[in-house]
N, C-alpha and C positions, 0 to 999 in steps of 0.2 A: 347894778343900778341901785340907787337909794330910793327912799320913800318919796322924796321930792320929784324924782324923775317920772313917777307914775301919777302925778297930780292931774295931768290932762286926761288920762284914762279915767280916773275917778270922777272927774267933773263931767264926763260924758254920760254918767248914769242918769237915765230919765225916769227912774223909779217905776219902771214898767212891770216889775215883779216877775219877769221871765226867768230870773235866777232861782226862783222858788219851785219851778215846775219843769217836767219834761216837755219837749216841744209838742205842740198840738197834734201833729201828724203821727206821733208815737203813742198817743193816748188810746188805750183799749177799753177804758171804762172810767168810772168816777172814783174808784178806790185807790189806785196806785198812780197818782199823778204828781205827787210831791217828789222833789229830788233832793232838797236840802234838809237833813235831819234837824238842824238847829232851829230854823224858822218853823218847821213842822211841830217841834216839841214845845217851843216857847211862844209861838204865835204872836210875835211883836216884830215890827219891821227892822228894828235894830239888829236882830239876830240873823237877818238875811245877808246875802252877799252885797246887795245894793245898800242895805242899811249900814253895813260895816264901812263901805266906801264913803258914805256921807259923813259918818263919824270921823273918819280919818281926815277928810277935807276940812271939817270944822276944827280939828286939832291943829292942822297945818296953818290955818288962818287965825289961830289963837282964840277961837270962840268957845272951846271946851278944854278941860284939863283932865288929868287922871283922877278917877274916883274908884271906889270899890265896885260900883255898878258897871263902870266902863270896863274894868278888868274882867268882871264876871262875863260880860258879853264877848270880849276878846278871846278868852280861853275856852268858852263853851262852843267850840267849833272843831270838828274832826279833821279839818283841812283836806277834805276828800276831793275837792275840786269840782263837785257837781254843779255848783252855782256858776263856775267859770265856763264850763262847756255849754251849759244851757244858754248863758248870755251870748256866747260866741256863735250860737246857731244863727244869729241874725246880726251880731255886732262885731266890730273890730276894736276890741278893748281888753285890757287885762283886768281880771278880777282877783284871782287867787294870789298872783304875785304881790300886789300891794297889801293884801291881807296878811301875807307872810312877812312882808317887810315891816308892817306895823308891829307884829310880834317882836321882831328883831329890835325895833326902836324901844319897845317896852323894856326889853332886857337891858339894852344899852343905857336907858334912863333909870334903871333900878326898880322898875315896877313889874314884879314877877309874883308867882305863887310859890309858897314855901314847899309845896309838894314837888313841884318841878325843879326847884333849886336842889332839893335832896336827891332827886333822880339824876341830875347832872353831876352832882358831887360824886355819886357812885361811878359815873362814866369817867370822870377825871381820875379817880383812884384805882379802878380795876378794869378799865377798858370796856365796860358794858354797863347799861342802865338797869339790867336785871339783877335783883338781889342774889348774892351767891359768890362763893370764892372763885377767883379766876382759875385756880388750879383744877377745878372740876369741869371746866368748859369743854374739854376734849373727850369726856367720858362716853359721849354718844358713839364715838368711832371705835370703841374697844372691840377687838377681834377682827377688825377690817385690815386686810392686807393691801395697804394703799400708801403711796408715797407721801412724805411730809415736805411740802414745798418751802418750809422755812429752813430745811436742811439740804435740799437738793433741787436741781433745776427741773422744771416741768412746764409744758406749754399750756395745759388745761388745768385750771384749779376749780375746786368746788368750795363755795362759801356757804356754811350752814345757817349762820345768823344767830343773834342772841337768844331770841325766844326758843328756837329749836335746840340750841345747846343746853339750855337749862330746864328743859321739859322732857321727861322720859318718853312720853308718847310721840312728841314731835321729833325727838332724837331718833326714834325708830324709823320715822319717815325719811330722815336724812340718810340713815344707814341703808335703807332700801334703795334710795335714789343712786347712791354711790355703787351699790351692788349691781343694779341694773346697767349702769353706765359701763362698769367693768365687764359685764356679761356681753355687752355690745362691742367690746374691744377698745373702749376709750381709755387711754393712758391718762389718768387723772391724779391730782394731788390735793391734799387738804392741809390745814395748819394745826389741827388738833387743838391743844390747849393754848396755842399762841394766837389763835384767831381773834381779831379785834372787831368791835362794833363798827358798822359802816358809817355811823354818824347822822343818818338821815332823819331819824326821829328828833334828834337834838335840834336840827335845822328847823323843822316844822314847829317846834316849841318856841323858837326864837333865839336859840343859843347858837348863833352863826359861828362864832370863833371856835367853840368846842367841836362843832360839826366839821369845820375845815381842818382842824388839828387831826381829827380821826382820819379824814380823807387823805391827808398827806402821809400819815403813818402807814395806812393801808397801801397806798401806791408805792411806797418805798419797798414794802414786802413783796408786792406783786412784781415789780420791776427786777428786784434782786433774784426772784425765782425764774425770771425769763418768761413769765406768763403772757400768752397771747389771747387766751379766751378765759373768761370767768363765768362759771355756771352757778346759779343759786336757786334754791327752792323757795326763798322768801321774797314776796312781792315788794315789801318795803326796801330790802337790800337791792333788789333789781332796779327799782326806780332811782335809788341813791347812786349806785354805781353807774348806771346808764345815763341818767338825766342830770342829776346834781353835779356829779364829778365833771361831766362835760360842760355844764353851765359855767363852772369856775375854772375850766380849761386845765383840769387835773387828770382826766381819763387817758389822754394820749390816744394810742392806737388800740388800746385794750377793747376787745369785743365782749359785750355782756349779753348773756343768754339766760333766760329762765329755764328751769328744767323742762317745763311743758314744751317750749320751743325745741329744745334739743331732742327730747324723746319723740316729738312729732316728726322731726327729720329722720331719726334713726328708724322709726317704724316705716316711713315712706321709702327709705333706702333698703329695707328688708333686713336690717341688722337686729331688730327686735320684732318678734312676731306674736302678738296677742292671739291666743288660740282657745283658751278655756272660756266657756260661757259664764257670763255673770248676768243672770236674768233680773232686771230691775228697771223701773221707770225713775229716772233721776232728772234733776234740774241743776243748772250750773250758775254759781254766784261769781260774777266778775269782781275780783279784788280791785279797789280803786288804784293802787299803785302799779298793778300789772296792766290794767285797762287804760282808762283815760289819762292817768298820770304817767303811764309807761311809754307814752309817745316820745320819739326822739326830740331832744332839745334843738331849737332852731336858733342858730347864731345870726344876728342881724347887726349891721353897722350902717348908720346913715344919719340923717338929720330930719327934724320936723320942719316942714315948709310953713313959714309964717302966713297967717291969714285966718279968715273966719272958718274955713273948712279944715278939718284935721287930716293932713296928708303928710306922707313921708317919702323921702327920696334916698335910696330906691324904695319901692313899695315894701311895707313890712309884712312878713308872714306871721301867722298866729298858730299856736298849738291848740287845736280844737278837740282833741281826744279821739279823733277819727282813726288814727294810726296806732292805737294801743294794741296789746296782744289779746286778740279775741278768738280767732279761728284755731290756733294751735291746741289750746286745751279742749276745745269742742271736738276737734279732729281726733285727738287721742281717745277721748271718751267714746266717740263713734266707732273707733277701730276695734273696740272690745266686743266680741260676739255676745248677743243677748241683751245688750243695753239699749234702752230707748231714752232719748233726750227730749225733754219738754222745756220750753222757755218760760221764764217769769215775764211780767209786764215791763219791768224796768231792767234792761240789760245793756251790756257793752258800755259805751260812754255815758249812758244815762242810768247806770246801775245804782241801786241804793246801797249806801255804805253799811259795813258790818258794825261800826261804832267804835273800833279799837284805835283809831288814829288820832293824831294831833295832840296827844297828851290828855285827852278827855277821859280815857280809861283810868288814868292816875288821879286826875283832879275831880272828876264827877262820874264815878262808876255807875250811878243810877241812870244817867243820861246815856252812857255807852250801852248799858244793858237794854234800855228802852229801844234804842236804834236797832240792836240785833234782833229783838223780839218782833219788830216791824217786818224785818226781812224774813223771819221764820214764818210769819203769818202769810206773807206773799208766796213763799215757797209751798206752803201747804195748799194754797188756793189752786195750784197747778195739778194737784192730785199725785205728785211725785212721792216716792217712798224715801228718797234721800236727796240731800243737797250736797253738791260737789263743789269744791273750791281749789285754789292753788296758792294759798297763803296761810302760814301758821297763825297769824293774828286773827284772820277770819275764822279759821278752823276752831280756835279756842272760844272766840266770842259767840259763834253760832252754837257750839256745843253747850256752853253755859246757859244760853237763852233757852235751848231745848230742855235743859234740866229744870230751869225755873218755871217754864210754862207747862211742862208735862207733855210736850209734843212727842209724837211717835217717830218723827223724822230722824233719819240717821245722817251723819255727816262724814263725808269721805274726802280725802285729798285725791287729786287725779292720780298721783303716784300709787296710792293704795289700790285703786281699781286696776291700774296697769300691772301691778305685782300679782294680783289675784288671777289675772288672765295669762300671765307669762310663767 
């Protein structure tokens, strides 16, 4: 769908400000009621989901044009989808989709940010947006006795993700995940140095063509390997393979699982048995791309019925974030003896973003850091000793925020805790 196709959605915005907050019945106090980092930081309606929709409608009607300020508003958004699910708590309209389409239009019209252009140039040249030589990408797997799916057939593949491949600490997490999968008897393959970026972050930045090019290259690799299941520990990659590839009808029959889903199943099947105690009070941070954005894509074909009331035939279904991956990571954490889990105020589809998405970390690192610090403050308010997550982007953002604030919180990936217990 193009930006024009969402005009009726955008015109439905009643400026009620619901997109700025978690639903009233989810509110536990006055502190943690905001859901959108952008409006919370900049405190002007244009930075909210509804404000952005109003701007786009004005653009489509020729009432406003591109300016530096408009682009500053467009790109200071983590694309976390919180405004979308909060709006859909009561409304049937798309919020995140037209916001993303507007970014695509900005790129098509030549109005971008130089920092993002450089990032995409790296993607085009080396198959990843992370600075570093492509030849180093597979170093994280050194010493692993595991198949290479670029050279032999395999039904189950593990995709590490760009951040993980180029970060030593995150690479150790990927190595642990593969080791545990093999321990459970899973015959799995990896691509080592030939693994490619999923393309998801490029899409969120507005570079649709580059994103789809990556998607097609990846699917060629997966199909050549005979893969039936793709497992990844990166929430961004999970969303991209599961949702975006399906949206553009590229995924086919490939089943996409996050490692927490797979390990949850293996534990419940008795193939992995956490037994060593890990005594700690922890809280869990829901990654945006695993939670509200990780809900399956809903394909709909129909038409809008003419008239005053906005109706569709057949009735249109909406992704409201309800069916994201919420219980598997919590079940894995609870399976570890000695651990106690306490929840923050904003969880599941109404979770607060870590700040690393949407290209903001590249274009406005101060805003990204501010967002992460807000989450650390919320985690500390629970009394937890550690914050646990299931996304390398969240992992790094939260650790950086802890370092800057001097917080005593520790950060763990779910996989780390599982390894300690097994």
